[in-house]
C-alpha positions as CSV (number, residue, x, y, z in Angstrom):
1,M,65.7,137.7,-137.5
2,T,62.4,139.1,-136.3
3,N,62.1,141.2,-139.5
4,Y,62.2,138.0,-141.6
5,I,59.5,136.4,-139.4
6,K,57.3,139.5,-139.7
7,A,57.8,139.6,-143.5
8,Y,56.9,135.9,-143.7
9,K,53.7,136.3,-141.7
10,S,52.8,139.3,-143.7
11,Y,53.1,137.4,-147.0
12,I,51.2,134.3,-145.7
13,N,48.3,136.6,-144.6
14,S,48.4,138.6,-147.8
15,Q,45.7,138.7,-150.5
16,Y,48.2,137.6,-153.1
17,F,49.0,134.3,-151.3
18,S,45.3,133.5,-150.7
19,E,44.4,134.2,-154.3
20,G,47.3,132.1,-155.5
21,I,46.1,129.1,-153.4
22,R,42.5,129.6,-154.6
23,M,43.5,129.8,-158.3
24,T,45.8,126.8,-158.0
25,A,43.1,124.7,-156.3
26,G,40.5,125.8,-158.8
27,I,42.6,124.7,-161.7
28,L,44.0,121.4,-160.3
29,I,41.0,120.0,-158.4
30,P,38.8,119.4,-161.5
31,A,41.5,117.5,-163.3
32,F,42.2,115.3,-160.2
33,A,38.6,114.7,-159.5
34,M,37.7,113.8,-163.1
35,S,40.7,111.4,-163.2
36,L,39.3,109.5,-160.3
37,F,36.3,108.7,-162.6
38,D,38.5,107.8,-165.6
39,M,37.5,111.1,-167.3
40,L,40.9,112.8,-167.4
41,P,40.4,114.4,-170.8
42,A,37.3,116.1,-169.6
43,G,39.0,117.2,-166.4
44,I,41.9,118.7,-168.4
45,I,39.4,120.7,-170.5
46,V,37.6,122.0,-167.4
47,S,41.0,122.9,-165.8
48,L,42.0,124.8,-169.0
49,G,38.7,126.6,-168.9
50,A,39.2,127.6,-165.3
51,G,42.7,128.8,-166.1
52,T,41.5,131.0,-168.9
53,V,38.6,132.4,-166.9
54,R,40.8,133.3,-163.9
55,N,42.4,136.1,-166.1
56,S,39.2,137.9,-166.2
57,D,38.6,137.7,-162.4
């Protein structure tokens, strides 16, 4: 049991998890923010741009 908890804590504190959260937020937040201002097509374009740029990071 303790091995599973240790593995879970290790994953949550890992670089991969934090990068995944950062990339997900960077892609989703522009679309959600622009949709609040009735500019969803522009938000989708910005999100697609963020998604393509993340590959080079």
